[in-house]
Z-matrix of the N, CA and C atoms (Angstrom, degrees):
N
C 1 1.458
C 2 1.526 1 108.28
N 3 1.299 2 116.62 1 132.15
C 4 1.460 3 121.04 2 -178.04
C 5 1.520 4 111.50 3 -75.41
N 6 1.294 5 117.27 4 -51.44
C 7 1.457 6 119.54 5 -175.50
C 8 1.513 7 109.84 6 -160.51
N 9 1.313 8 116.02 7 144.50
C 10 1.455 9 118.93 8 173.20
C 11 1.525 10 109.43 9 -105.10
N 12 1.325 11 116.12 10 18.94
C 13 1.458 12 121.36 11 -177.05
C 14 1.523 13 110.51 12 -124.08
N 15 1.314 14 115.62 13 53.38
C 16 1.459 15 120.53 14 -179.59
C 17 1.521 16 108.56 15 -118.92
N 18 1.319 17 115.19 16 126.82
C 19 1.466 18 121.97 17 176.10
C 20 1.513 19 106.96 18 -116.81
N 21 1.312 20 117.61 19 137.60
C 22 1.457 21 120.99 20 177.94
C 23 1.513 22 111.41 21 -122.30
N 24 1.321 23 116.38 22 140.68
C 25 1.463 24 122.46 23 173.65
C 26 1.517 25 107.55 24 -119.76
N 27 1.309 26 116.20 25 125.75
C 28 1.459 27 120.82 26 178.81
C 29 1.517 28 108.51 27 -127.57
N 30 1.304 29 116.12 28 143.03
C 31 1.459 30 120.25 29 179.09
C 32 1.508 31 110.47 30 174.59
N 33 1.301 32 114.65 31 174.78
C 34 1.463 33 120.89 32 179.30
C 35 1.535 34 109.85 33 -74.11
N 36 1.315 35 115.17 34 172.60
C 37 1.465 36 120.71 35 176.41
C 38 1.520 37 110.38 36 -54.98
N 39 1.320 38 116.39 37 141.13
C 40 1.460 39 123.84 38 176.35
C 41 1.536 40 113.25 39 63.66
N 42 1.344 41 117.32 40 25.14
C 43 1.462 42 119.37 41 -179.82
C 44 1.527 43 112.66 42 -90.57
N 45 1.328 44 117.30 43 -9.67
C 46 1.456 45 120.70 44 177.22
C 47 1.515 46 114.49 45 109.03
N 48 1.329 47 118.13 46 6.80
C 49 1.468 48 121.54 47 -178.97
C 50 1.523 49 111.74 48 -56.99
N 51 1.300 50 116.01 49 -50.93
C 52 1.462 51 120.25 50 -176.77
C 53 1.524 52 110.57 51 -66.16
N 54 1.324 53 116.78 52 -38.97
C 55 1.467 54 120.37 53 178.33
C 56 1.524 55 110.54 54 -60.24
N 57 1.332 56 117.11 55 -46.61
C 58 1.460 57 120.00 56 178.57
C 59 1.524 58 111.32 57 -67.10
N 60 1.323 59 117.10 58 -39.88
C 61 1.470 60 120.58 59 178.47
C 62 1.526 61 110.48 60 -62.02
N 63 1.322 62 117.15 61 -40.23
C 64 1.460 63 120.59 62 178.37
C 65 1.522 64 111.66 63 -64.00
N 66 1.320 65 117.23 64 -36.78
C 67 1.467 66 120.52 65 176.45
C 68 1.526 67 109.40 66 -63.16
N 69 1.334 68 116.38 67 -41.98
C 70 1.468 69 119.81 68 179.67
C 71 1.523 70 111.95 69 -62.74
N 72 1.333 71 117.73 70 -33.05
C 73 1.465 72 119.66 71 179.37
C 74 1.524 73 111.43 72 -64.02
N 75 1.338 74 116.71 73 -26.72
C 76 1.464 75 120.53 74 177.10
C 77 1.534 76 111.56 75 -66.75
N 78 1.335 77 115.94 76 -16.04
C 79 1.464 78 121.32 77 -179.53
C 80 1.528 79 111.84 78 -110.19
N 81 1.322 80 115.76 79 22.91
C 82 1.454 81 120.12 80 173.67
C 83 1.517 82 116.33 81 90.64
N 84 1.318 83 117.59 82 6.16
C 85 1.462 84 120.40 83 177.73
C 86 1.526 85 109.70 84 -84.05
N 87 1.312 86 116.23 85 138.71
C 88 1.458 87 121.69 86 175.01
C 89 1.520 88 107.71 87 -91.84
N 90 1.320 89 116.36 88 132.11
C 91 1.464 90 121.23 89 -176.05
C 92 1.529 91 110.84 90 -89.22
N 93 1.333 92 115.25 91 130.28
C 94 1.456 93 122.63 92 174.01
C 95 1.516 94 108.77 93 -127.82
N 96 1.305 95 115.83 94 158.70
C 97 1.461 96 121.35 95 175.46
C 98 1.508 97 108.24 96 -123.93
N 99 1.312 98 116.87 97 143.33
C 100 1.458 99 121.19 98 176.54
C 101 1.523 100 109.86 99 -59.47
N 102 1.319 101 117.74 100 -29.72
C 103 1.465 102 122.00 101 -178.15
C 104 1.532 103 113.60 102 -79.62
N 105 1.326 104 118.73 103 -9.68
C 106 1.465 105 120.72 104 -175.31
C 107 1.533 106 113.53 105 -54.78
N 108 1.331 107 120.27 106 -48.64
C 109 1.464 108 118.57 107 -179.93
C 110 1.535 109 113.56 108 -61.32
N 111 1.316 110 117.56 109 -40.63
C 112 1.469 111 120.85 110 178.53
C 113 1.527 112 110.57 111 -66.21
N 114 1.327 113 116.66 112 -43.61
C 115 1.468 114 120.19 113 178.09
C 116 1.521 115 111.18 114 -62.79
N 117 1.328 116 117.37 115 -38.74
C 118 1.459 117 121.35 116 178.97
C 119 1.525 118 110.60 117 -62.65
N 120 1.329 119 116.51 118 -43.00
C 121 1.464 120 120.90 119 179.99
C 122 1.531 121 110.95 120 -65.74
N 123 1.328 122 117.29 121 -46.05
C 124 1.468 123 121.35 122 179.45
C 125 1.537 124 110.01 123 -63.19
N 126 1.326 125 116.41 124 -42.23
C 127 1.471 126 120.51 125 179.32
C 128 1.528 127 110.52 126 -59.47
N 129 1.325 128 117.29 127 -42.32
C 130 1.465 129 120.18 128 178.84
C 131 1.529 130 111.23 129 -63.36
N 132 1.323 131 116.82 130 -40.74
C 133 1.475 132 120.36 131 178.30
C 134 1.528 133 111.60 132 -61.73
N 135 1.313 134 116.43 133 -36.42
C 136 1.466 135 121.15 134 -176.64
C 137 1.532 136 112.66 135 -93.83
N 138 1.324 137 116.90 136 2.96
C 139 1.474 138 121.70 137 -174.45
C 140 1.530 139 110.46 138 52.70
N 141 1.314 140 114.98 139 46.88
C 142 1.469 141 123.26 140 -178.31
C 143 1.518 142 109.50 141 -125.09
N 144 1.299 143 116.03 142 171.66
C 145 1.460 144 122.36 143 169.90
C 146 1.527 145 107.85 144 -94.14
N 147 1.315 146 116.03 145 167.47
C 148 1.469 147 119.10 146 175.42
C 149 1.527 148 109.78 147 -61.97
N 150 1.329 149 116.58 148 -39.37
C 151 1.468 150 119.54 149 177.65
C 152 1.529 151 109.92 150 -61.22
N 153 1.314 152 116.12 151 -39.10
C 154 1.459 153 120.86 152 178.90
C 155 1.518 154 112.92 153 -63.27
N 156 1.342 155 116.72 154 -43.82
C 157 1.463 156 117.20 155 179.35
C 158 1.523 157 111.74 156 -72.04
N 159 1.332 158 116.87 157 -28.16
C 160 1.469 159 118.93 158 174.39
C 161 1.528 160 110.52 159 -63.47
N 162 1.335 161 115.84 160 -38.37
C 163 1.465 162 119.53 161 178.94
C 164 1.530 163 111.46 162 -71.13
N 165 1.326 164 116.96 163 -23.52
C 166 1.465 165 121.47 164 -178.72
C 167 1.530 166 113.19 165 -92.89
N 168 1.332 167 117.57 166 8.52
C 169 1.473 168 120.73 167 -175.86
C 170 1.521 169 113.14 168 -52.55
N 171 1.311 170 116.29 169 -39.80
C 172 1.463 171 118.92 170 -177.30
C 173 1.525 172 112.67 171 -117.56
N 174 1.330 173 117.08 172 3.77
C 175 1.469 174 120.68 173 -179.99
C 176 1.530 175 110.07 174 -72.56
N 177 1.305 176 117.27 175 137.72
C 178 1.467 177 121.72 176 177.07
C 179 1.519 178 109.13 177 -71.76
N 180 1.358 179 116.17 178 128.06
C 181 1.452 180 117.40 179 -177.31
C 182 1.529 181 115.14 180 -139.28
N 183 1.324 182 121.02 181 -24.14
C 184 1.469 183 123.80 182 -179.10
C 185 1.526 184 111.88 183 48.51
N 186 1.327 185 116.13 184 70.20
C 187 1.466 186 122.70 185 -175.73
C 188 1.518 187 110.16 186 -108.77
N 189 1.336 188 115.93 187 137.72
C 190 1.463 189 123.03 188 173.87
C 191 1.527 190 107.26 189 -120.74
N 192 1.337 191 117.18 190 129.73
C 193 1.462 192 120.99 191 178.33
C 194 1.521 193 109.58 192 -73.14
N 195 1.333 194 116.54 193 125.00
C 196 1.463 195 120.50 194 178.71
C 197 1.534 196 109.60 195 -80.23
N 198 1.313 197 115.86 196 177.17
C 199 1.473 198 122.37 197 -177.52
C 200 1.533 199 111.60 198 -57.18
N 201 1.313 200 117.19 199 -43.34
C 202 1.464 201 120.98 200 -179.36
C 203 1.527 202 111.53 201 -61.51
N 204 1.330 203 117.01 202 -44.46
C 205 1.468 204 120.21 203 178.99
C 206 1.522 205 111.46 204 -69.60
N 207 1.322 206 117.46 205 -34.57
C 208 1.465 207 119.91 206 175.72
C 209 1.529 208 110.39 207 -63.16
N 210 1.321 209 116.82 208 -41.54
C 211 1.468 210 120.84 209 177.42
C 212 1.526 211 110.69 210 -63.95
N 213 1.334 212 116.54 211 -39.69
C 214 1.461 213 120.70 212 178.58
C 215 1.534 214 110.57 213 -63.93
N 216 1.322 215 117.05 214 -43.57
C 217 1.473 216 120.93 215 178.59
C 218 1.524 217 110.12 216 -63.51
N 219 1.332 218 117.67 217 -42.67
C 220 1.468 219 121.30 218 177.60
C 221 1.529 220 110.24 219 -61.02
N 222 1.326 221 116.25 220 -43.86
C 223 1.463 222 121.15 221 179.44
C 224 1.537 223 110.74 222 -62.96
N 225 1.315 224 116.94 223 -48.96
C 226 1.468 225 121.22 224 -177.28
C 227 1.528 226 112.31 225 -64.47
N 228 1.330 227 116.43 226 -42.86
C 229 1.461 228 120.92 227 -173.35
C 230 1.519 229 113.29 228 -88.54
N 231 1.333 230 116.49 229 -11.53
C 232 1.470 231 121.87 230 -176.09
C 233 1.531 232 111.40 231 60.56
N 234 1.317 233 115.12 232 30.52
C 235 1.465 234 122.13 233 173.80
C 236 1.526 235 105.92 234 -100.58
N 237 1.328 236 118.41 235 133.52
C 238 1.472 237 120.04 236 -177.84
C 239 1.530 238 112.77 237 -53.21
N 240 1.329 239 114.67 238 140.44
C 241 1.467 240 121.76 239 -178.41
C 242 1.529 241 111.71 240 -55.29
N 243 1.318 242 117.87 241 -36.85
C 244 1.467 243 120.28 242 -179.54
C 245 1.529 244 110.85 243 -58.98
N 246 1.316 245 116.20 244 -40.30
C 247 1.478 246 120.62 245 -179.92
C 248 1.524 247 110.06 246 -70.32
N 249 1.333 248 116.57 247 -46.30
C 250 1.463 249 120.21 248 179.80
C 251 1.525 250 109.59 249 -59.58
N 252 1.314 251 116.61 250 -46.12
C 253 1.475 252 120.90 251 -179.95
C 254 1.535 253 110.97 252 -61.94
N 255 1.323 254 116.34 253 -44.39
C 256 1.470 255 120.15 254 179.39
C 257 1.531 256 111.40 255 -58.96
N 258 1.325 257 116.68 256 -40.77
C 259 1.464 258 121.24 257 -177.75
C 260 1.531 259 112.75 258 -77.00
N 261 1.341 260 116.99 259 -36.73
C 262 1.465 261 120.18 260 -171.75
C 263 1.527 262 114.64 261 -100.31
N 264 1.323 263 117.76 262 -18.26
C 265 1.460 264 120.08 263 -176.26
C 266 1.530 265 110.99 264 -58.82
N 267 1.303 266 116.11 265 118.50
C 268 1.469 267 125.05 266 178.63
C 269 1.527 268 114.01 267 67.11
N 270 1.331 269 117.89 268 8.36
C 271 1.471 270 121.43 269 176.02
C 272 1.524 271 107.92 270 -75.94
N 273 1.323 272 116.48 271 124.47
C 274 1.458 273 122.08 272 -179.46
C 275 1.533 274 108.82 273 -98.97
N 276 1.326 275 115.63 274 126.64
C 277 1.457 276 121.74 275 178.30
C 278 1.514 277 109.39 276 -105.94
N 279 1.325 278 116.05 277 132.55
C 280 1.463 279 120.87 278 -179.13
C 281 1.514 280 113.45 279 -84.97
N 282 1.346 281 117.46 280 -23.32
C 283 1.466 282 120.97 281 -179.86
C 284 1.523 283 109.56 282 -161.19
N 285 1.320 284 116.38 283 171.46
C 286 1.467 285 119.77 284 -176.80
C 287 1.525 286 112.00 285 -72.19
N 288 1.302 287 118.30 286 -27.29
C 289 1.474 288 120.14 287 176.00
C 290 1.523 289 109.65 288 -60.08
N 291 1.334 290 116.01 289 -46.78
C 292 1.462 291 120.64 290 179.02
C 293 1.540 292 110.43 291 -62.36
N 294 1.333 293 117.22 292 -40.77
C 295 1.471 294 121.46 293 177.96
C 296 1.523 295 110.75 294 -58.22
N 297 1.342 296 115.85 295 -50.54
C 298 1.458 297 120.06 296 -177.13
C 299 1.521 298 111.44 297 -63.84
N 300 1.327 299 116.97 298 -41.65
C 301 1.463 300 119.79 299 179.26
C 302 1.524 301 111.18 300 -64.48
N 303 1.330 302 116.68 301 -45.54
C 304 1.461 303 120.97 302 -177.08
C 305 1.529 304 110.88 303 -67.45
N 306 1.323 305 117.12 304 -51.42
C 307 1.466 306 120.04 305 -178.52
C 308 1.528 307 110.64 306 -64.76
N 309 1.324 308 116.21 307 -41.42
C 310 1.462 309 120.70 308 179.03
C 311 1.514 310 113.57 309 -63.07
N 312 1.315 311 117.15 310 -33.65
C 313 1.458 312 121.06 311 -176.99
C 314 1.525 313 112.74 312 -96.61
N 315 1.318 314 116.11 313 -55.80
C 316 1.472 315 120.85 314 -172.36
C 317 1.526 316 113.40 315 -73.95
N 318 1.310 317 117.60 316 -27.22
C 319 1.466 318 120.07 317 -178.70
C 320 1.532 319 110.26 318 -105.96
N 321 1.326 320 116.34 319 -59.22
C 322 1.467 321 119.36 320 -172.50
C 323 1.523 322 111.73 321 -72.34
N 324 1.309 323 117.91 322 -56.74
C 325 1.468 324 120.50 323 -177.13
C 326 1.521 325 111.29 324 -59.55
N 327 1.319 326 116.37 325 -40.23
C 328 1.462 327 120.37 326 -177.10
C 329 1.527 328 113.09 327 -73.06
N 330 1.336 329 117.64 328 -28.01
C 331 1.461 330 119.01 329 -171.08
C 332 1.526 331 115.09 330 -124.62
N 333 1.322 332 118.49 331 -12.92
C 334 1.463 333 121.83 332 176.71
C 335 1.529 334 107.67 333 -154.33
N 336 1.333 335 117.32 334 68.88
C 337 1.470 336 121.50 335 -170.16
C 338 1.524 337 116.38 336 -61.27
N 339 1.312 338 119.58 337 -21.23
C 340 1.467 339 120.88 338 178.67
C 341 1.525 340 112.94 339 -90.81
N 342 1.325 341 117.81 340 2.24
C 343 1.462 342 121.43 341 -173.93
C 344 1.523 343 113.36 342 -55.91
N 345 1.325 344 117.76 343 -46.73
C 346 1.472 345 121.05 344 -176.90
C 347 1.528 346 110.83 345 -56.79
N 348 1.325 347 116.25 346 -48.63
C 349 1.460 348 120.22 347 -178.26
C 350 1.525 349 110.68 348 -71.92
N 351 1.333 350 117.85 349 -39.17
C 352 1.469 351 119.94 350 177.75
C 353 1.528 352 110.91 351 -59.14
N 354 1.336 353 116.66 352 -42.93
C 355 1.469 354 120.42 353 179.67
C 356 1.527 355 111.56 354 -70.27
N 357 1.323 356 116.72 355 -39.62
C 358 1.466 357 120.77 356 177.05
C 359 1.528 358 109.84 357 -62.27
N 360 1.302 359 115.74 358 -39.04
C 361 1.465 360 121.13 359 -179.49
C 362 1.533 361 111.31 360 -59.22
N 363 1.317 362 117.40 361 -35.55
C 364 1.468 363 121.61 362 179.69
C 365 1.530 364 111.93 363 -63.60
N 366 1.330 365 116.90 364 -23.57
C 367 1.463 366 121.41 365 -178.83
C 368 1.532 367 112.31 366 -84.45
N 369 1.326 368 116.83 367 -14.06
C 370 1.463 369 121.57 368 -173.45
C 371 1.522 370 111.01 369 -90.41
N 372 1.327 371 115.48 370 128.79
C 373 1.468 372 123.00 371 179.27
C 374 1.526 373 109.20 372 -107.89
N 375 1.327 374 116.46 373 147.43
C 376 1.464 375 121.45 374 -176.60
C 377 1.522 376 114.34 375 -59.51
N 378 1.315 377 117.12 376 -33.34
C 379 1.463 378 120.19 377 -172.02
C 380 1.529 379 113.61 378 -92.98
N 381 1.311 380 118.16 379 13.33
C 382 1.468 381 122.04 380 -176.18
C 383 1.534 382 110.34 381 -121.78
N 384 1.318 383 115.89 382 148.04
C 385 1.465 384 121.64 383 172.82
C 386 1.536 385 107.12 384 -95.65
N 387 1.335 386 117.36 385 143.12
C 388 1.465 387 121.27 386 -176.22
C 389 1.518 388 111.77 387 -130.02
N 390 1.317 389 113.64 388 147.58
C 391 1.457 390 121.50 389 169.02
C 392 1.532 391 105.53 390 -122.38
N 393 1.318 392 115.74 391 128.50
C 394 1.456 393 121.18 392 -175.99
C 395 1.516 394 109.14 393 -110.94
N 396 1.314 395 114.76 394 126.75
C 397 1.461 396 124.16 395 -179.36
C 398 1.532 397 106.96 396 -102.19
N 399 1.335 398 116.62 397 117.10
C 400 1.464 399 120.19 398 -177.63
C 401 1.522 400 110.11 399 -133.47
N 402 1.326 401 116.06 400 124.96
C 403 1.462 402 118.56 401 176.68
C 404 1.518 403 109.33 402 -71.23
N 405 1.320 404 117.25 403 162.43
C 406 1.460 405 120.77 404 179.92
C 407 1.524 406 111.01 405 -60.18
N 408 1.313 407 118.71 406 -35.65
C 409 1.461 408 119.09 407 179.12
C 410 1.521 409 109.70 408 -66.27
N 411 1.327 410 117.48 409 -35.02
C 412 1.462 411 119.68 410 178.40
C 413 1.516 412 111.32 411 -68.79
N 414 1.330 413 118.10 412 -38.49
C 415 1.453 414 119.41 413 -177.07
C 416 1.518 415 112.32 414 -85.30
N 417 1.319 416 118.61 415 -30.82
C 418 1.461 417 118.47 416 -178.18
C 419 1.512 418 112.25 417 -90.36
N 420 1.332 419 117.63 418 -30.61
C 421 1.450 420 120.28 419 -177.67
C 422 1.519 421 111.60 420 -100.09
N 423 1.308 422 116.99 421 -51.50
C 424 1.459 423 120.53 422 -172.63
C 425 1.522 424 112.81 423 -91.03
N 426 1.325 425 117.32 424 -39.55
C 427 1.455 426 119.95 425 -170.96
C 428 1.531 427 109.67 426 -133.41
N 429 1.321 428 117.09 427 95.06
C 430 1.468 429 118.14 428 177.80
C 431 1.523 430 111.65 429 -61.18
N 432 1.339 431 116.10 430 149.28
C 433 1.463 432 122.31 431 -178.94
C 434 1.529 433 111.08 432 -52.30
N 435 1.328 434 117.93 433 -43.50
C 436 1.458 435 122.13 434 -179.43
C 437 1.531 436 110.40 435 -59.72
N 438 1.327 437 117.09 436 -39.97
C 439 1.461 438 121.09 437 179.56
C 440 1.515 439 110.34 438 -64.18
N 441 1.342 440 117.77 439 -43.26
C 442 1.466 441 120.27 440 176.83
C 443 1.521 442 110.14 441 -58.22
N 444 1.317 443 116.53 442 -46.61
C 445 1.460 444 120.13 443 -175.72
C 446 1.519 445 112.33 444 -67.32
N 447 1.324 446 118.44 445 -41.88
C 448 1.456 447 119.84 446 -174.81
C 449 1.518 448 112.84 447 -82.88
N 450 1.303 449 119.60 448 -33.62
C 451 1.457 450 121.15 449 -173.91
C 452 1.520 451 114.44 450 -92.12
N 453 1.300 452 119.13 451 -15.31
C 454 1.460 453 120.23 452 179.23
C 455 1.523 454 111.85 453 -101.75
N 456 1.314 455 117.70 454 16.09
C 457 1.448 456 119.68 455 -176.80
C 458 1.516 457 107.80 456 85.33
N 459 1.295 458 116.86 457 -146.78
C 460 1.457 459 120.00 458 179.63
C 461 1.520 460 108.30 459 -86.53
N 462 1.295 461 115.63 460 112.83
C 463 1.457 462 120.79 461 176.15
C 464 1.519 463 105.86 462 -85.28
N 465 1.308 464 116.23 463 106.19
C 466 1.463 465 121.66 464 -173.36
C 467 1.523 466 111.47 465 -56.13
N 468 1.316 467 116.98 466 -45.56
C 469 1.464 468 120.86 467 -176.16
C 470 1.512 469 108.16 468 -154.86
N 471 1.323 470 116.60 469 132.24
C 472 1.459 471 121.39 470 172.89
C 473 1.514 472 107.00 471 -124.88
N 474 1.321 473 115.92 472 111.43
C 475 1.456 474 121.36 473 -178.78
C 476 1.522 475 109.47 474 -103.23
N 477 1.325 476 116.27 475 127.57
C 478 1.454 477 120.94 476 174.12
C 479 1.522 478 107.69 477 -97.06
N 480 1.320 479 116.48 478 119.29
C 481 1.453 480 121.76 479 -173.82
C 482 1.518 481 110.73 480 -100.24
N 483 1.323 482 116.17 481 134.91
C 484 1.464 483 120.20 482 169.19
C 485 1.520 484 107.04 483 -89.92
N 486 1.282 485 116.09 484 -56.50
C 487 1.460 486 122.99 485 172.34
C 488 1.509 487 105.77 486 -157.61
N 489 1.292 488 116.56 487 127.61
C 490 1.460 489 120.56 488 -171.29
C 491 1.528 490 113.09 489 -53.84
N 492 1.300 491 117.80 490 -37.99
C 493 1.461 492 119.63 491 -175.67
C 494 1.524 493 112.34 492 -80.45
N 495 1.325 494 117.79 493 -13.72
C 496 1.458 495 121.20 494 178.18
C 497 1.519 496 111.84 495 -100.64
N 498 1.309 497 117.65 496 -9.90
C 499 1.449 498 121.33 497 -173.33
C 500 1.526 499 109.39 498 -101.34
N 501 1.339 500 116.72 499 91.77
C 502 1.457 501 121.66 500 -174.43
C 503 1.521 502 113.03 501 -63.88
N 504 1.323 503 117.76 502 -36.18
C 505 1.473 504 120.21 503 -179.94
C 506 1.525 505 110.35 504 -62.89
N 507 1.319 506 117.16 505 -42.25
C 508 1.463 507 120.21 506 179.93
C 509 1.523 508 110.98 507 -70.28
N 510 1.341 509 117.46 508 -36.02
C 511 1.469 510 120.11 509 176.67
C 512 1.524 511 109.68 510 -63.09
N 513 1.342 512 117.37 511 -42.36
C 514 1.466 513 120.64 512 178.03
C 515 1.524 514 110.25 513 -62.94
N 516 1.341 515 116.49 514 -42.91
C 517 1.452 516 120.34 515 -178.35
C 518 1.530 517 110.75 516 -61.98
N 519 1.315 518 117.43 517 -46.59
C 520 1.467 519 119.66 518 -177.74
C 521 1.531 520 110.34 519 -69.02
N 522 1.331 521 117.98 520 -33.20
C 523 1.463 522 120.99 521 176.79
C 524 1.532 523 109.26 522 -63.14
N 525 1.326 524 117.06 523 -44.43
C 526 1.460 525 120.71 524 177.53
C 527 1.521 526 111.69 525 -67.92
N 528 1.330 527 117.08 526 -34.30
C 529 1.447 528 122.59 527 179.62
C 530 1.526 529 110.16 528 -63.65
N 531 1.324 530 117.33 529 -36.52
C 532 1.472 531 121.65 530 -178.26
C 533 1.518 532 111.77 531 -66.42
N 534 1.323 533 117.35 532 -23.78
C 535 1.465 534 120.27 533 -176.84
C 536 1.491 535 113.27 534 -70.66
């Protein structure tokens, strides 16, 4: 078991996941995102930082992955090169959001569905407490709740947020957590 001190927040955009995760960091929790491994891989392909690809989420770029980057994606994801090449060859991406969605779904989810959690697991150390921020698309499409619970060790708490200010149970939980 990796850790019995893992808390996860899942929800749609603007539901309060990051706000709650930031509160947890005040209590010694290290913040991780389910998307971190995918963002790291895309950033390496583009010779960018994660912050850089976040800024390019909606920027027009018309990018095609060359053979070297396709090989890197195949290596990182453990998806056969033939599949990666078939999916990415001559595919034009307009922004990094589209890249992450396409690679995350068409390559990783379709051919190595546990990859996101397996890669996230490599970042987790036994002596650290973690809070994991996962969007609904990450938990419903890429990383099923059961996979988070079974592959990350004991997931202490996984809260699905609709909207932090409307979700009284989660507000009570975080209020008690602060104590």
